[in-house]
Every structure is written in C-alpha cells, then in structure tokens.
C-alpha positions, -999 to +999 in steps of 0.1 A: -147+077+484-173+095+464-183+077+431-186+096+399-219+094+382-217+083+346-230+106+319-233+099+282-214+123+259-235+149+242-226+135+208-239+100+220-272+115+229-274+132+197-266+101+178-292+081+198-318+107+189-308+104+152-312+066+154-344+066+171-360+094+150-350+076+118-366+043+131-398+063+134-396+080+102-389+047+082-417+029+103-440+059+093-431+056+057-442+020+052-476+010+040-480-012+071-481+017+094-506+035+074-528+005+074-523+005+112-537+040+115-569+029+099-569-001+122-564+018+155-584+051+153-580+060+190-553+077+208-530+073+228-540+036+235-555+013+208-589-003+213-595-034+193-581-070+186-544-067+195-537-102+180-540-087+143-508-077+126-519-042+119-528-036+155-496-049+167-477-026+143-498+003+157-491-006+192-455-011+185-450+023+166-466+042+195-444+023+221-413+032+200-424+068+197-426+069+235-391+056+242-377+078+213-394+107+230-374+101+261-342+101+241-353+131+222-360+150+255-326+142+270-307+150+238-326+183+236-321+194+272-284+184+267-284+208+236-295+235+259-263+236+278-241+230+248-212+254+243-219+258+206-247+282+195-255+263+164-257+230+182-280+247+208-303+259+179-304+225+163-311+205+194-338+229+207-353+228+172-355+191+173-369+192+209-396+216+199-406+198+170-413+165+187-445+175+204-457+188+171-448+154+155-468+136+183-499+158+178-499+151+141-494+114+149-524+115+171-545+133+145-533+107+118-546+081+144-581+094+150-586+105+112-575+068+101-546+081+080-565+108+059-544+126+036-523+149+037-516+141+073-494+112+068-471+131+045-470+160+070-461+134+098-432+123+078-420+157+068-420+168+105-402+135+113-375+141+088-370+178+101-365+163+136-340+138+122-321+167+103-320+188+134-303+162+157-280+151+126-268+186+124-263+188+162-243+156+161-222+167+130-213+200+148-206+185+182-184+159+165-166+186+147-160+205+177-149+174+198-127+157+172-118+183+148-083+195+144-064+224+127-053+201+100-042+223+071-056+214+037-028+209+011-030+224-025-033+197-051-001+190-071+003+205-102-016+189-132+002+179-163+005+208-187+017+193-219-018+182-231-042+155-227-025+121-222+010+137-223+034+132-196+044+163-176+078+178-178+087+163-144+077+127-156+098+103-175+084+092-208+065+060-207+085+032-224+073+025-260+079-011-258+049-032-246+059-057-220+059-093-230+029-109-214+011-142-218-022-143-234-041-150-200-021-119-185-032-098-215-066-108-213-067-101-176-053-067-183-081-058-207-106-070-180-089-046-154-093-017-180-131-023-175-129-015-138-149-047-127-152-036-091-176-011-101-198-035-121-216-054-094-230-025-076-241-005-107-256-036-122-275-041-090-287-004-092-302-011-126-317-044-115-333-025-085-349+000-108-363-028-131-377-048-102-393-016-089-408-006-122-421-040-135-424-061-103-427-100-109-437-092-147-401-082-154-390-102-184-356-123-183-349-108-218-353-071-206-332-079-174-302-096-194-301-071-222-302-041-197-276-057-174-253-067-202-255-033-219-249-017-185-219-038-178-203-030-212-211+005-208-193+005-174-164-012-191-161+014-218-162+043-193-135+026-171-114+021-201-115+057-213-108+068-176-077+046-176-065+062-208-071+098-200-057+096-165-026+076-172-003+103-164-019+112-129-022+074-123+015+070-127+020+094-097-002+075-073+007+042-056-029+028-057-030+032-095+005+029-108+001-006-120-029+000-142-025-015-177-022+019-193+005+030-170+026-001-173+018-003-211+006-038-206-020-025-230-009+003-254-030+035-255-041+028-290-055-006-282-072+006-251-091+034-271-099+008-297-111-016-269-133+011-253-148+021-286-158-016-293-174-018-258-194+014-266-207-001-299-216-035-280-233-016-252-255+005-275-263-024-295-277-043-265-295-013-252-311-006-286-328-040-283-346-027-253-355+008-264-341+041-277-344+058-244-322+032-226-296+035-253-295+073-251-292+071-214-266+046-217-246+068-240-249+098-217-236+077-188-204+069-208-198+103-220-205+119-186-181+095-168-154+095-195-154+133-204-173+153-179-163+136-148-127+126-158-116+157-178-136+185-163-148+177-128-123+155-113-091+174-119-108+209-113-133+212-086-134+199-052-172+192-060-161+165-083-174+138-061-207+153-054-215+163-092-198+131-104-223+111-084-248+116-115-227+090-132-236+064-106-272+075-108-278+071-144-281+032-143-312+037-121-327+058-149-314+032-174-330+004-156-365+022-152-365+034-187-356-002-200-389-014-185-413+017-189-398+036-218-399+068-197-382+085-168-407+087-139-406+097-102-397+064-087-369+060-109-356+095-101-359+089-064-337+057-067-313+077-088-313+103-061-304+078-035-272+067-055-264+103-060-265+114-024-251+081-013-220+088-035-201+116-015-208+097+019-192+067+003-163+080-018-151+106+007-141+077+030-119+065+003-105+101-004-095+102+033-078+069+032-058+080+001-054+117+008-017+118+003-021+098-029-047+121-045-026+151-036+003+135-055-020+128-085-031+165-085-067+159-077-086+184-056-104+159-035-123+172-004-095+161+021-069+176+001-086+210-005-108+215+026-090+192+052-100+160+070-122+176+097-145+192+070-146+159+051-157+139+079-183+163+087-196+161+052-195+123+052-220+123+081-243+148+066-244+131+033-249+098+051-279+113+068-294+126+035-289+091+020-311+076+049-337+105+042-338+097+005-343+059+013-372+067+036-387+090+008-384+061-017-401+037+007-429+061+013-436+070-023-431+036-039-448+002-032-418-010-012-425-029+020-411-040+052-379-056+038-367-024+024-375-005+056-356-031+076-325-029+055-324+009+054-328+010+092-304-018+103-278-014+080-281+024+077-276+029+114-245+007+112-234+030+083-238+060+106-223+044+136-191+038+114-190+073+103-191+085+140-163+060+148-144+076+120-147+110+137-134+093+171-106+074+156-094+093+126-074+064+110-070+048+078-086+018+090-117+037+103-120+052+069-121+020+053-145+007+078-170+035+069-162+028+032-171-008+033-201+002+056-215+024+028-211-004+003-229-029+026-258-003+032-263+005-006-260-031-016-282-044+012-310-018+003-308-024-033-310-064-028-340-057-006-356-035-033-352-063-058-368-089-034-396-065-025-402-058-062-401-093-075-412-115-047-432-096-020 
C-alpha cells in the first residue's frame, strides 16, 4: 500500500508566515533589539561576548529570522500555485520582500542601528506581514466562504425617538414593584458595567505611558472615577434611546428601560446626574480632560446610538472612536495635551473594536436583524464579516507593534502582544473553519483577552519597568 504524504493546507502555511513575521516585527520594534544591533555590528554571525543579554538577543533574533525565512519561502512557493490570483499576488509579494528585509537587517547590523534604517526595516516587515495576512484572509474566504445571503435589517421604528413602532405593544405605564436592592441593581445595569473595566484600563494605560512612575494617585483616581461615571452616563442614555429596539431582541429585552423597572424620566435624570458628576471630577484634573469626557458622552449617546448604529453598516468601525477616547482622556489628564503616543494608543483601541465586536455581531446576527440594526453580518453576510475580523485583527497587531516601536514600552508589552495576539488570530482562523456561535464567542473572548493583557502590560511597563 502506498502511503499518502502529508502536506499542510495553504491557509496553514500562510498563517504560519503571518505568525512568524509578526514575531520578527515585534522583536525588531523593541528597544532591546536596537541595542543588540549596536552590540553586534557584524553579519550574518555575531562576533563578541555571547554571554551578554544584548548579544543573546541579537543572536536569537537572527536565528528566528532564519527559521521564519524557511516558513516564508514555503508559504510563498505555495502561493505561486494557488488558484486565486489575488492570493498569488499577495504571497509572491511577501516572498519577494523577505530578501529585501534581510538585506536591510544586515545593513542595520553593520551600521549599528543608524537611523532611518531601523524604521525602514520595521516598515518592510509590516508589509510582509500584511501580504501574508491578505493571502490568508482570501484563502480562508475561498475555502470556507459560502453563499450566505445577507438579510436586510428589520424596519426601524417610525413614530419618533423613543416611541414604540406601530407593530409594538405600548409599554406598560405602571412601574413594577421592586425591592430597594433590585431597584439599585437596575440603576447599576443602566450604566453598562461590563464596559467599565476595559475602558478604565485604557485610560490607566494611557496615564501610565504618559507619566511613568511619577503618576499621582490623585490624578489616577479622579480620571478613572470621571471615566467610570462618563461610561455610566453614556450607557444610561443608550438604554433610553434604544429601548424600543431592545424590546425586539432576546439579549436586551430584559433591560431596565424595557421592563420599566426604571421609568424613562428617572433614567434620563440619572444619566444627567452622572454627566454632572463625571465632568466635576474631570475638571479637577484639567479642562481638556473634561472636554474630551463630554465629547465621549455625546459621541456614544448621540452620534453612535442615534446616527451610526441604526443607519450604516460602518457603525462599528466609526463607533470605535467612542472606545478610543478614554486613551486620549488618560493622556490629557497627565500632560494637558493630545500627543502622538496617546493617539497611537487610541488608534489601537479604534482598530481593535471591529475585530472584537464583529464576533458578537456574528453570534447575535438574528437578534440584530430583529432589532433593525444594519450590522455587518446582517447586511454583508457572515463570510465577509469573518474576513473583516481577520483583517482588523491583523491591523490591531500592527498598531500594537507601532506603539511599542514609537514609545518607551519594553519587552513585557512585546511579549503580551505576540503571545496573546497570536492566540487571538488563531481563534479567528478557527472561526472561519467552524462557523459556529461557540467559535464566534471564542474569538470574542480572545479579543478581550488580547486587549486586556496588552493594556496591563503597558501599565506595568510604564509604572514599574
């Protein structure tokens, strides 16, 4: 009997190339590798004391580059025979750029890391990463895509903001009898507490990056406190304005404004109180933090909730600005200005949002259709949504590498972005293969784990290391 020789799937090779190149990109983005370039100014081998940390980093980086080169060669040659023209173009581009990357790396070494060579080295590395990422996305689309037909969103309420549609029964006017503890918990739910920990961590990471060990406890507490109240106000107004659509959806039909556990008038007053308290805390930090906090509340409550979410398939992408604003608030709280590192951190949150939330949109596709929201899976279909998740995830990893490159962040942030980031990408690839609700939730939680881990690493890098 003749045995069948095992061959990896093309998508597996492209994914391996994506992972390997990203490891090199992040390694090249750390300050440790720049020091290593100065320590080892020969190529391809290092001459010197191999017992030093910088020399060990240099040798390890070059060994990794050799291994990744083999993977890139295999992936590029596989792409040459791919049936998809765009996959062939992307794979061949990645393969052609790799020798260029090696040449620039050699020149970085012999020049001791003289500028602008390290930046060019990083740029070419990102280009190779992008090439194989697109090859992977298009190959997975071809292998796992289907002719799923997008559904048009359900008709939106037509009788005015906050009014029930003609096909909805009127909300009972009588407020349910609730105990004090149940009523307090209902007010707590209005504030969307599940969003608070991550957005508060975004602001904390920005402050740690801006101030380092000099960050004052007062600034930290006032900014986080103001941010939590701002999130609470935004969530409360969102509950009020979306209550009719929430009634149609199984995941939201028990919200306090839907069940009338809290009357609309009370919820609006509660949201207004949270706005006042939030701005009061921000103003004790500085005026810019307060203005950015007010912008975040208005953007989420009005622009996102009323304009973007019910009217455009790009609601998640543009709406990512709401999640990015806490990074600017945290940076402004320390510096009194908006500067490049704060913008980069905000950019990380912005590009992460679609890679994160599209998974939830997949899991609740039918629910969002009933609610009348034009989410990506509802309008464009599941195949397109899965492809976009992978591409946005890749852009998230690239943005994290740029943040590490252009700020004083060190090895801990690099380690967090590579290890958990590749787990995130693995979960998204599995989502393409399995196409189940469980797989969508796995990718959703992996995205949460990625951002949370990276933000914690930034805090530690900024305050301790």
